[in-house]
C-alpha positions as a printed NumPy array, in Angstrom:
array([[ 14.434, 106.865, 159.464],
       [ 14.501, 109.706, 156.979],
       [ 13.57 , 112.336, 159.733],
       [ 16.343, 110.901, 161.749],
       [ 19.038, 111.342, 158.939],
       [ 17.933, 114.444, 158.351],
       [ 18.429, 115.676, 161.93 ],
       [ 22.155, 114.604, 161.363],
       [ 22.59 , 117.573, 159.116],
       [ 25.58 , 119.377, 160.565],
       [ 27.864, 117.686, 158.558],
       [ 26.668, 119.33 , 155.298],
       [ 26.084, 116.128, 153.523],
       [ 23.124, 114.441, 151.821],
       [ 20.805, 112.225, 153.588],
       [ 22.276, 109.438, 151.43 ],
       [ 25.754, 110.186, 152.402],
       [ 25.152, 110.282, 156.088],
       [ 23.336, 107.084, 155.671],
       [ 26.23 , 105.339, 153.844],
       [ 28.652, 106.614, 156.381],
       [ 26.649, 105.294, 159.421],
       [ 26.526, 101.908, 157.772],
       [ 30.158, 102.127, 157.47 ],
       [ 30.621, 103.042, 161.239],
       [ 28.307, 100.539, 162.515],
       [ 30.082,  98.096, 164.469],
       [ 28.56 ,  94.715, 162.86 ],
       [ 29.224,  95.866, 159.3  ],
       [ 32.575,  94.723, 157.639],
       [ 32.18 ,  96.291, 154.345],
       [ 29.67 ,  98.814, 152.695],
       [ 28.632,  97.841, 149.319],
       [ 27.577, 100.699, 147.106],
       [ 25.677, 100.354, 143.518],
       [ 27.872, 100.022, 140.466],
       [ 28.125, 103.392, 138.759],
       [ 30.133, 105.001, 136.192],
       [ 28.764, 108.43 , 136.801],
       [ 31.681, 110.3  , 138.289],
       [ 29.641, 112.832, 140.203],
       [ 27.813, 109.666, 141.943],
       [ 31.397, 107.91 , 142.632],
       [ 32.798, 111.465, 144.029],
       [ 29.613, 111.652, 146.413],
       [ 30.239, 108.062, 147.505],
       [ 33.676, 108.834, 148.246],
       [ 32.876, 111.839, 150.033],
       [ 30.281, 110.023, 152.237],
       [ 33.192, 107.711, 153.355],
       [ 35.72 , 110.485, 154.032],
       [ 34.003, 112.077, 157.455],
       [ 33.263, 110.606, 160.774],
       [ 29.849, 110.798, 162.506],
       [ 30.414, 111.77 , 166.04 ],
       [ 29.276, 109.244, 168.7  ],
       [ 26.   , 110.892, 169.632],
       [ 24.873, 110.731, 166.123],
       [ 25.96 , 107.171, 165.51 ],
       [ 23.717, 106.396, 168.744],
       [ 20.852, 108.533, 167.506],
       [ 20.78 , 106.694, 164.289],
       [ 21.453, 103.09 , 165.779],
       [ 18.678, 103.85 , 168.336],
       [ 15.978, 105.024, 165.796],
       [ 16.981, 101.983, 163.462],
       [ 16.532,  99.271, 166.37 ],
       [ 13.07 , 100.854, 167.27 ],
       [ 12.089, 100.746, 163.45 ],
       [ 13.517,  97.323, 162.144],
       [ 12.984,  94.64 , 164.755],
       [ 14.608,  91.455, 163.615],
       [ 13.721,  88.212, 165.286],
       [ 16.484,  85.683, 165.757],
       [ 20.051,  86.177, 164.587],
       [ 21.108,  87.905, 161.115],
       [ 21.95 ,  84.747, 159.597],
       [ 18.127,  83.876, 159.41 ],
       [ 17.925,  85.915, 156.289],
       [ 20.573,  83.847, 154.409],
       [ 18.802,  80.553, 155.212]])
């Protein structure tokens, strides 16, 4: 997955910023939770990660790669049970 995130470099963002943005744009995700920090630089990087849009091709590339790596049997709620 890191290799695929690295391919999405045209945005001039870090891998973690691309990953956070992808999760934000992922259709099944209602909210993105990032870790608590008082580090102003980290807060700024997180804000920057959420302030741009990945294009459709990159979203599809990341989703396709993720689905091949992380197979989940059953529904997502099975993890909560």
